[in-house]
C-alpha positions as CSV (number, residue, x, y, z in Angstrom):
1,M,11.8,-58.7,26.4
2,I,9.2,-56.1,27.2
3,D,9.6,-53.5,29.9
4,G,13.0,-54.8,30.8
5,I,16.6,-53.8,30.1
6,R,18.5,-55.7,27.6
7,K,21.8,-54.7,26.1
8,L,22.2,-55.5,22.4
9,P,25.8,-56.1,21.6
10,Q,25.4,-55.2,17.9
11,H,24.2,-51.7,18.8
12,S,26.8,-49.3,20.3
13,F,24.5,-46.2,20.1
14,T,22.6,-44.9,23.1
15,M,19.9,-42.3,23.2
16,T,20.6,-39.1,24.8
17,E,18.5,-38.0,27.8
18,V,16.5,-34.9,27.3
19,N,15.4,-32.8,30.3
20,Y,12.7,-30.2,29.8
21,E,12.7,-27.2,32.0
22,K,9.0,-27.2,32.2
23,P,6.8,-30.3,32.1
24,R,4.2,-30.4,29.3
25,R,0.9,-28.8,30.1
26,S,-1.1,-31.7,28.5
27,S,-0.5,-35.1,27.1
28,R,-0.1,-35.5,23.4
29,M,-2.1,-37.7,21.0
30,F,-1.0,-38.8,17.6
31,M,-4.1,-38.1,15.5
32,R,-4.8,-36.9,12.0
33,V,-7.4,-34.2,12.0
34,R,-8.3,-32.1,8.9
35,V,-8.5,-28.4,9.8
36,M,-8.7,-25.1,8.0
37,A,-5.8,-22.7,8.7
38,S,-6.0,-19.0,7.9
39,G,-4.0,-15.9,8.5
40,K,-1.2,-13.8,7.0
41,N,2.1,-15.4,6.0
42,T,5.5,-13.8,6.3
43,D,5.0,-12.2,2.9
44,G,2.0,-10.3,4.3
45,R,-0.4,-12.3,2.1
46,K,-3.6,-13.7,3.5
47,F,-4.0,-17.5,3.2
48,R,-6.6,-20.1,3.8
49,E,-5.4,-23.7,3.6
50,T,-6.8,-27.1,4.5
51,C,-4.2,-29.0,6.4
52,E,-3.7,-32.1,8.6
53,T,-2.5,-32.5,12.2
54,I,0.3,-34.9,13.2
55,V,-0.1,-34.5,17.0
56,I,-2.8,-32.8,19.0
57,N,-3.2,-31.9,22.7
58,A,-5.5,-29.7,24.8
59,H,-3.4,-26.7,24.2
60,G,-2.5,-26.9,20.5
61,A,-1.1,-29.1,17.8
62,L,1.7,-30.0,15.4
63,L,0.5,-29.8,11.8
64,Y,1.6,-29.5,8.2
65,L,1.3,-26.2,6.4
66,N,2.5,-25.0,3.0
67,Q,3.1,-21.3,3.8
68,P,6.1,-19.1,4.6
69,L,5.7,-18.6,8.4
70,E,7.7,-17.6,11.4
71,N,7.5,-18.1,15.1
72,G,5.1,-15.7,16.9
73,L,2.7,-15.2,13.9
74,L,-1.0,-15.7,14.7
75,I,-3.2,-17.9,12.7
76,V,-6.8,-19.2,13.1
77,L,-7.6,-22.9,13.0
78,A,-11.1,-24.0,12.2
79,N,-12.3,-27.6,12.9
80,P,-15.2,-28.5,10.6
81,F,-16.0,-31.6,12.8
82,T,-16.6,-29.6,16.0
83,Q,-17.4,-26.3,14.2
84,E,-15.0,-24.4,16.5
85,E,-12.4,-21.8,15.6
86,Q,-9.3,-21.1,17.7
87,E,-6.7,-18.3,17.4
88,C,-3.2,-19.8,17.7
89,R,0.4,-18.7,18.0
90,I,3.1,-20.4,16.0
91,V,5.7,-21.7,18.5
92,F,7.7,-24.2,16.4
93,L,8.8,-24.5,12.8
94,G,10.2,-27.9,11.8
95,E,11.5,-29.5,8.6
96,A,9.5,-29.6,5.4
97,N,8.5,-32.7,3.4
98,E,6.0,-33.5,0.7
99,K,3.1,-32.8,3.0
100,G,4.4,-29.4,4.0
101,Q,6.3,-27.8,6.8
102,R,5.8,-29.1,10.4
103,V,4.3,-26.2,12.4
104,G,3.6,-26.2,16.1
105,V,0.8,-24.0,17.4
106,E,-0.6,-23.2,20.8
107,F,-4.1,-22.0,21.5
108,L,-4.3,-18.4,22.8
109,S,-7.1,-19.5,25.1
110,P,-8.0,-23.0,26.5
111,A,-10.0,-25.1,24.1
112,P,-10.4,-28.6,25.5
113,R,-13.2,-29.5,23.1
114,F,-11.7,-28.1,19.9
115,W,-10.5,-31.5,18.7
116,G,-13.6,-33.5,19.6
117,V,-11.5,-35.6,21.9
118,D,-11.9,-36.1,25.6
119,F,-8.6,-35.2,27.3
120,S,-8.1,-35.9,30.9
121,P,-9.3,-33.1,33.3
122,A,-5.6,-32.5,34.3
123,D,-4.9,-31.7,30.6
124,C,-7.5,-29.0,30.4
125,V,-6.3,-26.5,33.0
126,A,-5.2,-23.0,31.9
127,P,-1.5,-22.3,32.1
128,E,-0.3,-20.6,35.2
129,E,0.4,-16.8,34.9
130,P,3.9,-15.9,35.9
131,A,4.2,-13.9,39.1
132,R,4.3,-10.1,38.5
133,P,6.6,-7.9,40.4
134,I,4.9,-5.4,42.8
């Protein structure tokens, strides 16, 4: 059955519902893209590493890196296909496997053409600035 509800008696597990406080700024696309990451790791050492994305979107990516990193560090991604560079902030550190640690990055400025993929126009808007007190 597709797009229907069917209870399977052999499975007693249910998925928990996750509610995000903010909706995602752009849709995600599972796509492997080779990029060059560079910056300083948590040891203060400069690095330059070829890595591969897992998921991309108009505002950043999830990729594998083999560096000691922490949230908030800045790195630069270079895409040899589009010949673009983008400064990024590390916003997520996931588990490591044989390919490296999963690292989520967000672009510091909008870069809808960085990946060489046409995202929908709604995906390419800049994030709203929070209201500042007067």
